[in-house]
C-alpha positions as CSV (number, residue, x, y, z in Angstrom):
1,M,149.9,158.6,116.5
2,A,152.3,156.9,119.0
3,F,153.7,160.2,120.1
4,R,150.2,161.6,120.6
5,N,149.2,158.6,122.7
6,S,152.3,159.0,124.8
7,F,151.5,162.6,125.5
8,K,148.0,161.7,126.7
9,L,149.3,159.0,128.9
10,A,151.8,161.5,130.4
11,L,148.9,163.8,131.2
12,L,147.2,160.9,132.9
13,G,150.3,160.3,135.0
14,A,150.8,156.9,133.5
15,V,154.2,157.9,132.2
16,S,156.5,160.7,133.4
17,L,156.3,164.1,131.8
18,S,159.8,163.7,130.4
19,A,158.6,160.7,128.4
20,C,156.1,162.7,126.2
21,S,158.1,162.2,123.1
22,T,158.6,158.4,123.5
23,M,156.4,155.5,122.7
24,A,153.6,154.5,125.1
25,P,154.3,151.6,127.4
26,N,154.3,148.3,125.6
27,P,153.0,145.5,127.9
28,S,152.5,143.2,124.9
29,G,156.2,142.8,124.5
30,V,156.2,143.1,120.7
31,S,159.1,144.7,118.8
32,A,159.2,148.5,118.4
33,E,158.7,148.0,114.6
34,V,155.5,145.9,115.1
35,M,154.2,148.4,117.7
36,A,154.8,151.3,115.4
37,M,152.9,149.5,112.6
38,H,150.1,148.5,115.0
39,Q,149.7,152.1,116.0
40,R,149.3,153.2,112.4
41,F,146.1,151.0,112.1
42,M,142.7,152.2,113.0
43,T,141.8,149.4,115.4
44,L,138.2,148.7,116.3
45,D,136.8,146.0,118.5
46,T,133.2,145.2,117.7
47,H,132.1,144.1,121.2
48,L,133.1,146.0,124.3
49,D,131.1,145.1,127.4
50,T,132.8,147.7,129.6
51,P,129.6,149.9,129.8
52,A,128.1,147.2,132.2
53,F,130.5,148.6,134.8
54,F,129.2,152.2,134.4
55,D,126.0,151.4,136.3
56,T,127.3,149.5,139.2
57,T,127.1,150.9,142.7
58,R,130.9,151.7,142.7
59,G,130.9,153.0,139.1
60,Y,133.9,152.8,136.8
61,D,136.5,155.5,136.0
62,I,137.3,154.9,132.4
63,M,140.3,157.3,132.7
64,K,142.0,155.3,135.5
65,R,144.3,152.5,134.6
66,H,142.7,149.4,136.2
67,S,144.2,146.0,136.6
68,Y,143.1,142.7,135.1
69,E,145.1,140.8,137.6
70,R,143.4,142.5,140.6
71,E,140.0,143.5,139.3
72,G,139.5,141.3,136.3
73,T,138.7,144.4,134.1
74,Q,140.1,144.7,130.6
75,V,139.3,148.1,129.1
76,D,140.1,151.7,130.1
77,Y,141.6,154.7,128.4
78,P,145.2,154.2,129.5
79,R,145.2,150.6,128.5
80,M,143.5,151.4,125.2
81,V,146.4,153.8,124.5
82,E,149.0,151.2,125.5
83,G,147.4,148.5,123.3
84,G,146.6,150.8,120.4
85,L,142.8,150.2,120.6
86,D,141.2,153.2,118.9
87,G,137.6,152.3,119.9
88,G,134.8,150.2,118.7
89,F,131.3,149.2,119.6
90,W,130.3,149.7,123.2
91,A,127.5,147.4,124.1
92,I,124.2,148.1,125.7
93,Y,123.9,144.6,127.1
94,M,120.7,143.4,128.8
95,G,120.2,139.9,130.2
96,Q,117.1,137.9,129.2
97,G,114.0,138.2,131.3
98,P,110.4,137.0,131.2
99,L,108.5,137.6,128.0
100,T,105.9,139.7,129.7
101,P,104.9,143.4,129.5
102,E,106.4,143.9,133.0
103,G,109.7,142.2,132.0
104,Y,110.0,144.2,128.8
105,Q,109.4,147.6,130.6
106,Q,111.9,146.9,133.4
107,V,114.7,145.9,131.0
108,R,113.8,148.7,128.5
109,D,114.3,151.3,131.3
110,K,117.7,149.7,132.2
111,A,118.8,149.7,128.6
112,L,118.0,153.4,128.2
113,I,120.0,154.1,131.4
114,R,122.9,152.1,129.9
115,A,122.8,154.1,126.7
116,T,122.7,157.3,128.7
117,S,125.7,156.1,130.8
118,I,127.8,155.6,127.6
119,H,126.9,159.2,126.5
120,K,127.8,160.5,130.0
121,M,131.2,158.8,129.8
122,V,132.0,160.5,126.5
123,A,130.6,163.8,127.7
124,A,132.8,163.7,130.8
125,N,135.9,163.1,128.7
126,P,135.4,165.1,125.5
127,D,139.1,165.3,124.7
128,E,139.6,161.5,124.8
129,F,136.3,160.1,123.5
130,E,133.7,160.9,120.9
131,I,130.4,159.4,119.8
132,A,130.4,158.0,116.2
133,L,127.2,157.9,114.2
134,V,128.3,157.2,110.6
135,S,131.0,155.2,109.0
136,A,133.1,158.3,108.1
137,D,133.2,159.3,111.8
138,A,135.7,156.6,112.6
139,E,138.5,158.0,110.5
140,R,137.7,161.6,111.5
141,I,137.7,160.8,115.3
142,N,140.8,158.7,115.0
143,A,142.6,161.5,113.1
144,A,141.7,163.9,116.0
145,G,143.4,161.6,118.5
146,K,140.2,160.5,120.3
147,K,138.8,157.1,121.0
148,I,135.8,156.1,118.8
149,V,132.5,155.2,120.5
150,Y,129.9,153.5,118.4
151,L,126.9,152.1,120.3
152,S,125.6,148.5,119.9
153,M,122.7,146.7,121.4
154,E,123.3,143.1,122.6
155,N,119.9,141.5,123.0
156,S,116.9,143.4,121.7
157,Y,114.6,141.9,124.2
158,E,114.0,145.4,125.7
159,L,112.0,146.3,122.6
160,G,109.1,144.2,123.9
161,D,106.2,144.1,121.5
162,D,107.0,147.6,120.0
163,I,109.4,147.4,117.1
164,S,109.3,151.2,116.9
165,L,111.5,151.3,120.0
166,L,114.4,150.3,117.6
167,D,114.0,153.8,116.2
168,S,114.5,155.3,119.7
169,F,117.7,153.4,120.2
170,Y,118.9,154.4,116.8
171,K,118.4,158.1,117.8
172,L,120.5,157.3,120.9
173,G,123.3,156.3,118.6
174,V,122.8,152.5,118.2
175,R,124.4,151.4,114.9
176,M,124.6,147.6,115.5
177,A,122.0,145.4,117.1
178,G,121.5,141.7,117.7
179,P,118.1,140.1,118.4
180,V,119.0,137.8,121.3
181,H,121.4,136.9,124.0
182,N,121.1,133.8,126.2
183,G,117.5,132.7,126.0
184,T,115.1,132.6,123.1
185,N,112.9,135.8,123.1
186,Q,110.1,137.4,121.2
187,L,112.4,138.0,118.2
188,A,114.4,134.9,117.6
189,D,115.8,131.6,118.8
190,S,119.1,131.8,120.7
191,T,122.1,129.5,120.7
192,N,121.3,129.0,124.4
193,P,117.4,128.8,124.1
194,G,116.8,128.3,127.8
195,A,113.3,127.3,129.1
196,V,111.5,128.8,126.1
197,G,113.4,126.5,123.8
198,A,113.8,126.8,120.0
199,K,110.4,128.3,119.7
200,W,110.5,129.9,116.2
201,G,112.8,127.8,114.1
202,G,114.9,130.9,113.6
203,L,113.3,134.4,113.5
204,S,109.8,135.1,114.8
205,P,107.3,137.1,112.7
206,M,108.3,140.1,114.8
207,G,112.0,139.2,114.3
208,R,111.5,139.4,110.5
209,E,110.1,142.9,110.9
210,Y,113.1,143.7,113.1
211,V,115.5,142.7,110.3
212,K,113.5,144.9,107.9
213,R,113.4,147.9,110.2
214,A,117.1,147.6,111.1
215,N,117.9,147.7,107.4
216,E,115.7,150.8,106.9
217,L,117.5,152.6,109.8
218,G,121.0,151.7,108.6
219,I,121.7,149.5,111.6
220,I,124.1,146.5,111.1
221,L,122.5,143.3,112.1
222,D,124.5,141.2,114.6
223,G,124.1,137.4,114.6
224,S,126.2,136.6,117.7
225,H,124.2,134.7,120.3
226,S,121.6,133.8,117.7
227,A,120.9,130.2,116.8
228,D,122.3,129.0,113.5
229,T,118.8,128.9,112.1
230,T,118.3,132.5,113.1
231,I,121.7,133.6,111.5
232,D,120.8,131.7,108.3
233,Q,117.5,133.5,108.0
234,M,119.1,136.9,108.8
235,I,121.6,136.4,106.0
236,D,118.8,135.6,103.6
237,L,116.5,138.4,104.7
238,S,118.9,141.3,105.4
239,A,119.4,143.8,102.5
240,T,122.9,144.5,103.8
241,P,125.7,142.2,105.1
242,I,125.4,141.0,108.7
243,I,128.1,140.8,111.3
244,L,129.0,138.3,114.0
245,S,130.4,140.7,116.5
246,H,132.0,138.1,118.8
247,H,131.9,134.6,117.4
248,G,133.9,131.5,116.6
249,C,134.3,128.6,114.1
250,D,132.9,125.1,114.6
251,G,135.6,123.9,112.4
252,V,138.1,124.4,115.2
253,H,135.9,123.7,118.3
254,E,132.3,122.7,117.9
255,H,130.1,124.8,120.2
256,P,126.7,126.5,119.9
257,R,128.4,129.9,119.9
258,N,130.5,128.9,117.0
259,L,129.4,128.8,113.3
260,P,129.6,125.8,110.9
261,D,131.8,126.3,107.9
262,A,129.0,126.3,105.4
263,L,127.1,129.0,107.1
264,L,130.2,131.1,107.6
265,K,130.9,130.9,103.9
266,K,127.3,131.8,103.1
267,M,127.6,134.9,105.3
268,A,130.9,135.9,103.7
269,A,129.5,135.4,100.2
270,K,127.0,138.2,101.0
271,G,129.7,140.5,102.4
272,G,129.4,139.6,106.1
273,V,132.2,139.6,108.7
274,I,133.0,137.3,111.6
275,H,134.8,139.0,114.5
276,M,136.7,136.5,116.5
277,N,135.7,135.9,120.2
278,A,138.4,135.2,122.8
279,L,136.1,133.7,125.4
280,G,137.9,130.5,126.5
281,A,135.0,128.1,126.7
282,F,134.2,128.7,123.0
283,L,137.8,127.9,122.0
284,K,138.2,124.5,123.8
285,D,136.8,122.4,126.6
286,L,138.0,123.7,129.9
287,P,137.1,121.4,132.8
288,Q,137.8,122.9,136.2
289,T,138.7,121.0,139.3
290,K,136.1,120.1,141.9
291,E,138.0,122.1,144.4
292,R,137.9,125.2,142.4
293,M,134.2,124.9,141.5
294,G,133.4,124.3,145.2
295,A,135.4,127.3,146.4
296,M,133.8,129.5,143.7
297,G,130.3,128.4,144.7
298,A,131.1,129.3,148.3
299,M,132.4,132.7,147.3
300,R,129.2,133.4,145.3
301,A,127.1,132.4,148.3
302,K,129.1,134.6,150.6
303,W,129.4,137.8,148.6
304,G,126.2,137.8,146.5
305,D,126.0,140.5,143.8
306,T,129.5,141.8,143.7
307,D,128.4,144.7,141.5
308,Q,127.0,146.2,144.7
309,L,130.2,145.9,146.7
310,T,132.1,149.1,147.5
311,G,135.0,150.3,149.5
312,E,136.5,147.9,152.0
313,K,134.1,145.1,151.2
314,Y,135.0,145.2,147.6
315,E,138.7,145.1,148.4
316,Q,138.1,142.1,150.8
317,F,136.3,140.3,148.0
318,L,139.2,140.9,145.6
319,D,141.7,139.6,148.1
320,E,139.6,136.5,148.6
321,R,139.3,135.9,144.9
322,S,143.0,136.4,144.3
323,A,143.7,133.8,147.0
324,L,141.3,131.4,145.5
325,N,142.8,131.7,142.1
326,K,146.3,131.1,143.5
327,Q,145.2,128.1,145.5
328,F,143.0,126.6,142.7
329,P,144.2,128.0,139.4
330,E,141.7,128.3,136.6
331,N,142.1,126.1,133.5
332,R,142.3,128.7,130.8
333,A,142.5,128.7,127.0
334,T,145.7,130.3,125.6
335,F,146.7,132.9,123.1
336,E,147.6,130.0,120.7
337,D,144.1,128.6,121.1
338,Y,142.7,132.0,120.1
339,M,145.1,132.3,117.1
340,E,144.0,128.9,115.9
341,Q,140.5,130.2,115.6
342,I,141.6,133.4,113.9
343,L,143.9,131.7,111.4
344,Y,141.2,129.1,110.6
345,A,138.6,131.8,109.9
346,I,141.0,133.8,107.6
347,K,141.9,130.7,105.6
348,L,138.2,129.8,105.3
349,V,136.7,133.1,104.2
350,G,139.6,135.5,103.7
351,V,140.8,138.8,105.2
352,D,137.8,140.7,103.9
353,H,135.5,138.8,106.2
354,V,137.4,138.5,109.5
355,G,137.8,141.0,112.4
356,F,138.2,141.0,116.1
357,G,135.6,141.1,118.8
358,A,137.3,139.5,121.8
359,D,134.3,140.0,124.2
360,W,136.4,142.3,126.5
361,D,134.8,142.8,129.9
362,G,132.2,140.2,129.0
363,G,134.2,137.0,129.6
364,G,136.7,137.2,126.8
365,G,140.4,137.0,127.2
366,V,142.8,134.1,127.4
367,A,146.2,133.4,129.0
368,G,148.7,135.6,127.3
369,Y,146.0,137.9,125.9
370,D,144.3,139.2,129.1
371,D,143.3,142.7,128.3
372,V,143.5,145.3,125.5
373,T,147.2,146.1,126.1
374,M,147.8,142.7,124.4
375,L,146.3,143.7,121.0
376,P,149.7,144.1,119.2
377,K,150.4,140.4,119.7
378,I,147.7,139.7,117.0
379,T,149.4,142.1,114.6
380,E,152.8,140.5,115.3
381,R,151.6,136.9,114.8
382,L,149.6,137.7,111.6
383,L,152.7,139.5,110.1
384,K,154.7,136.3,110.9
385,E,152.0,134.3,109.1
386,G,152.6,136.4,106.0
387,Y,149.6,138.8,106.1
388,T,150.3,142.3,104.9
389,E,149.7,145.7,106.5
390,A,146.8,146.2,104.2
391,D,145.3,142.8,105.3
392,L,145.7,143.8,108.9
393,Q,144.1,147.2,108.4
394,K,141.0,145.5,107.0
395,M,140.7,143.1,109.9
396,W,141.5,145.7,112.6
397,G,138.9,148.2,111.4
398,G,138.3,148.4,107.7
399,N,135.9,145.5,107.4
400,V,133.4,146.8,110.0
401,V,133.5,150.3,108.6
402,R,132.6,148.8,105.2
403,L,129.6,147.2,106.8
404,L,128.6,150.5,108.4
405,K,128.9,152.2,105.0
406,A,126.8,149.4,103.3
407,A,124.0,149.9,105.9
408,E,124.1,153.7,105.4
409,D,124.0,153.4,101.7
410,Y,121.0,151.1,101.8
411,K,119.2,153.5,104.1
412,A,119.9,156.3,101.7
413,S,118.8,154.3,98.7
414,L,115.3,154.0,100.2
415,K,114.9,157.8,100.0
416,K,115.6,158.1,96.3
């Protein structure tokens, strides 16, 4: 697999043509032996927010090697090859809006565009990416040397009052879905309930129907961003194991986006999996200086919606942001902070119930683990902690494929 990836990078111009038979670049700095083992795994991240870039005014070329240091982006094809990321769940993320027919329709249309944009990205690069629809597709696509593209839906607010729209998104390829993001909606209470507040005490009546329909369709239910009460009820009501696609543990750092030990154990007891989030604020308290906060506020006021910036203006914005970060450095969580969460979760519920969903391109990433080129560092550290190659394969991809298979099997059982 390493040789195949090197060849593709060479074609991209990321390495010289004479290097086709060598390993891909290794920005993570791990040993050749660890890198070779990491490349043998099928590595899936369960929450990739990169599709949010596809619909910006300037677009996003997934085949170009971008820069975290310059642009702040974390996922593209060359860096996936370098870090040994074989794919995962590419999110249809929609922010919360008003609980009105007009709000539902507006966001529904945007969500459909986002789903289409993911398909367009794959269609434009058929030798590098392929849409996955069933659990068996992951191994098949990986064996073919392509990157795996499952679709997920982060926030199902766009369904409005019509639960049948979940069927439409399933037909578009969605195989994982969570009811909420920031803000309680018509389906469930959120960890960040907003102005609506904790309205339902967990799932709404429609939210309970949502769980049932997701099970019937063979969609994995995702509890990330849901209130603990919502997650608790999803565990009880779902006929198949649920996932936390990008989450953390209260036992390390208490935060609404992290789960208490008892609830995490309950989820694991029913076969569920927590995929560890690398968003710094969920790992530790990160107070920023007044100077940095003031400068950032001034930048936001000056530039407005940066997704709309193109050409020279975008470059000027990046220059100004780089200067700000140099003058007023961000207080960031570290790779060791992230590893503390990972090791805690493994010790609490075991390797069968832990995976990785770093929230790439959605706020995730910590100092020393800035983009997907750094994935092998997790492999290296867990090997040093005494975990086996079989353990790592479960956490890097096997566990979420198991959840997909369980969802498919339940759907098939209803037809018997």
